[in-house]
C-alpha positions as CSV (number, residue, x, y, z in Angstrom):
1,M,0.0,-0.1,-0.1
2,T,1.4,3.4,-1.0
3,E,2.0,5.6,2.0
4,K,-0.1,8.7,2.0
5,P,2.2,11.8,1.5
6,Q,2.4,14.3,4.5
7,T,0.7,17.6,3.6
8,R,0.0,20.9,5.1
9,L,-2.6,23.4,3.9
10,F,-1.8,27.1,4.7
11,F,-2.8,30.5,3.2
12,R,-0.7,33.6,2.2
13,K,-2.8,36.6,1.4
14,S,-6.0,34.8,0.1
15,L,-4.5,31.9,-2.0
16,P,-4.4,28.4,-0.6
17,H,-1.0,26.5,-0.7
18,W,-0.6,22.8,-0.1
19,E,3.0,21.9,1.3
20,V,3.7,18.3,0.2
21,F,6.7,16.5,1.4
22,G,8.5,14.1,-1.1
23,K,6.1,15.0,-3.9
24,P,6.8,17.1,-6.9
25,I,5.5,20.8,-6.9
26,F,4.8,22.8,-9.8
27,D,5.5,26.4,-9.0
28,T,4.8,29.6,-11.0
29,L,5.9,33.1,-10.3
30,H,5.0,36.2,-12.1
31,L,6.6,39.7,-12.4
32,K,5.0,42.5,-10.3
33,G,3.1,44.8,-12.6
34,S,2.5,42.0,-15.3
35,I,-1.1,41.7,-14.4
36,P,-3.3,44.9,-14.3
37,E,-4.6,45.8,-10.9
38,K,-8.2,45.5,-12.0
39,V,-7.6,41.9,-13.0
40,L,-6.1,41.0,-9.7
41,V,-8.8,42.6,-7.8
42,E,-11.3,40.6,-9.7
43,L,-9.6,37.5,-9.0
44,K,-9.1,38.3,-5.2
45,N,-12.8,39.2,-4.9
46,E,-13.7,35.9,-6.5
47,R,-11.4,33.9,-4.2
48,E,-12.8,35.6,-1.0
49,T,-16.3,34.8,-2.2
50,K,-15.8,31.2,-3.0
51,L,-12.8,29.5,-1.4
52,S,-14.1,29.8,2.2
53,K,-17.2,27.8,1.2
54,A,-15.5,25.2,-0.9
55,N,-14.0,21.8,0.1
56,T,-10.4,21.1,-0.7
57,K,-11.3,19.6,-4.1
58,K,-13.3,22.6,-5.1
59,Q,-10.6,24.8,-3.9
60,I,-8.1,23.3,-6.2
61,E,-10.4,23.7,-9.1
62,I,-11.1,27.3,-8.4
63,V,-7.3,28.2,-8.2
64,R,-6.5,26.1,-11.2
65,N,-9.2,27.9,-13.2
66,Q,-7.7,31.3,-11.9
67,F,-4.1,30.1,-12.9
68,L,-5.4,29.2,-16.4
69,R,-6.9,32.6,-16.8
70,I,-3.8,34.5,-15.8
71,E,-1.7,32.2,-18.0
72,K,-3.7,33.2,-21.0
73,Y,-3.5,36.9,-20.2
74,L,0.3,36.7,-19.8
75,D,0.8,34.7,-22.9
76,C,-1.2,37.1,-25.0
77,N,-0.3,40.5,-23.2
78,P,3.3,40.7,-22.3
79,K,3.1,44.1,-20.6
80,I,6.6,43.5,-19.0
81,S,9.3,41.3,-20.6
82,W,12.4,41.7,-18.4
83,L,12.8,37.9,-17.9
84,V,13.9,37.2,-21.5
85,E,16.7,39.8,-21.4
86,K,19.8,37.5,-22.1
87,N,21.7,38.1,-18.9
88,I,18.5,37.8,-16.7
89,A,17.2,34.7,-18.5
90,T,20.6,33.0,-18.1
91,Y,21.1,33.8,-14.5
92,I,17.5,32.5,-13.7
93,C,18.2,29.2,-15.5
94,D,21.5,29.0,-13.5
95,C,19.6,29.6,-10.2
96,F,17.1,26.7,-11.1
97,L,20.2,24.3,-11.8
98,E,22.2,25.5,-8.8
99,G,19.5,24.6,-6.3
100,H,19.5,21.1,-8.0
101,N,23.3,20.8,-7.8
102,R,23.3,21.7,-4.2
103,K,20.6,19.1,-3.5
104,Q,18.1,21.6,-2.2
105,Y,15.6,19.9,-4.5
106,V,15.3,17.6,-7.5
107,L,14.6,19.8,-10.5
108,H,12.5,18.0,-13.1
109,A,11.6,20.9,-15.6
110,F,11.5,24.6,-16.1
111,V,11.1,27.6,-18.3
112,V,11.6,31.2,-18.3
113,M,8.9,33.3,-20.1
114,P,9.0,37.1,-20.7
115,N,6.9,37.9,-17.6
116,H,6.7,34.7,-15.5
117,I,8.5,31.3,-14.7
118,H,7.4,27.8,-14.2
119,W,9.4,25.0,-12.6
120,L,8.7,21.4,-11.3
121,Y,10.7,20.2,-8.5
122,T,10.8,17.9,-5.5
123,S,12.3,19.3,-2.3
124,L,14.8,17.6,-0.3
125,G,15.9,17.5,3.2
126,K,14.6,20.3,5.3
127,E,13.8,22.5,2.3
128,N,10.1,23.4,1.6
129,L,8.0,25.5,-0.8
130,I,8.5,28.6,1.3
131,T,12.3,28.5,1.8
132,I,13.0,27.5,-1.9
133,R,10.7,30.1,-3.4
134,N,12.0,32.9,-1.0
135,R,15.5,32.1,-1.8
136,F,14.9,32.0,-5.5
137,K,12.9,35.3,-5.5
138,R,15.7,37.1,-3.4
139,L,18.5,36.1,-5.6
140,T,16.8,36.7,-9.0
141,A,15.3,40.0,-7.9
142,R,18.6,41.4,-6.9
143,K,20.1,40.5,-10.5
144,I,17.1,41.7,-12.4
145,N,17.2,45.0,-10.8
146,K,20.9,45.4,-11.3
147,V,20.6,44.5,-15.0
148,I,17.6,46.9,-15.8
149,E,18.9,49.5,-13.4
150,R,15.9,49.8,-11.1
151,S,14.9,49.1,-7.5
152,G,12.1,47.8,-5.6
153,S,9.9,44.6,-5.8
154,V,10.2,42.4,-8.7
155,W,7.9,39.4,-8.1
156,M,4.4,39.4,-7.2
157,K,4.0,38.4,-3.5
158,E,1.8,35.4,-4.4
159,G,2.6,32.6,-6.6
160,F,0.6,29.7,-7.9
161,D,1.6,26.2,-6.8
162,H,0.3,22.7,-7.1
163,W,1.6,19.4,-5.9
164,I,1.7,16.5,-8.4
165,R,-0.4,13.5,-7.5
166,T,0.0,10.9,-10.3
167,G,2.7,9.9,-12.9
168,L,0.5,11.0,-15.7
169,E,0.1,14.5,-14.2
170,F,3.9,14.6,-13.7
171,E,4.4,14.0,-17.4
172,N,1.7,16.4,-18.4
173,T,3.1,19.1,-16.3
174,I,6.7,18.7,-17.8
175,N,4.9,18.9,-21.4
176,Y,3.0,22.1,-20.2
177,I,6.0,23.8,-18.9
178,E,8.3,23.1,-21.7
179,R,5.6,23.9,-24.5
180,N,4.7,27.2,-22.9
181,P,6.9,29.1,-25.2
182,V,5.1,27.3,-28.2
183,K,1.6,27.8,-26.7
184,A,2.5,31.7,-26.4
185,G,3.5,31.9,-30.0
186,L,7.0,32.9,-29.1
187,I,8.6,29.8,-31.0
188,K,7.5,26.9,-33.1
189,N,9.7,24.2,-31.5
190,A,10.1,23.9,-27.8
191,K,13.6,22.6,-28.1
192,N,14.7,25.8,-29.7
193,W,13.6,28.0,-26.6
194,K,17.0,28.7,-25.0
195,W,15.8,29.1,-21.5
196,S,14.0,25.9,-20.8
197,S,14.7,22.2,-19.7
198,A,13.6,21.4,-23.4
199,S,16.9,22.7,-24.4
200,I,19.2,22.9,-21.3
201,K,19.8,19.3,-19.9
202,I,19.3,18.8,-16.2
203,K,22.0,16.4,-14.9
């Protein structure tokens, strides 16, 4: 019998997060300012109205639908595109790989898009969603501000995350991550996108 994974539900702002130990996590971060305030307010109001009344399964569905709506907006409306500046994109990819090489997590897939990033990883040791995400945001924010000569917050405070429950979902998530540039119309072949695990081998 497969042992049930250890999970912990917590909230930051109004988004639910499931911290799952020993299971792959699909994490997404967006640049601050990449989504209009009006859209963010609409999504926040929707969560506040629906999440508290929903069971866990319904909460997952609500958050997933919001994630897909935001993804569609970001892919079609690249208001900010700092992340694909060559020095920034290369540094972000190096950060993904460094955490893997330092055995903070096992990295399965990643992509750097113009205004957001996706990555799929399984945490190791005492590392968890919050420590991994906060370290990544801190390191990359410093680099981004330096390159584009600005100061202040870089990433949105909230990110979307989802723990992977099955082998099929794992494979589908990798495919989603690596094909995001194709879906967004940035390139025709995923392997030709320079800042992705489709073209950068994870050792």
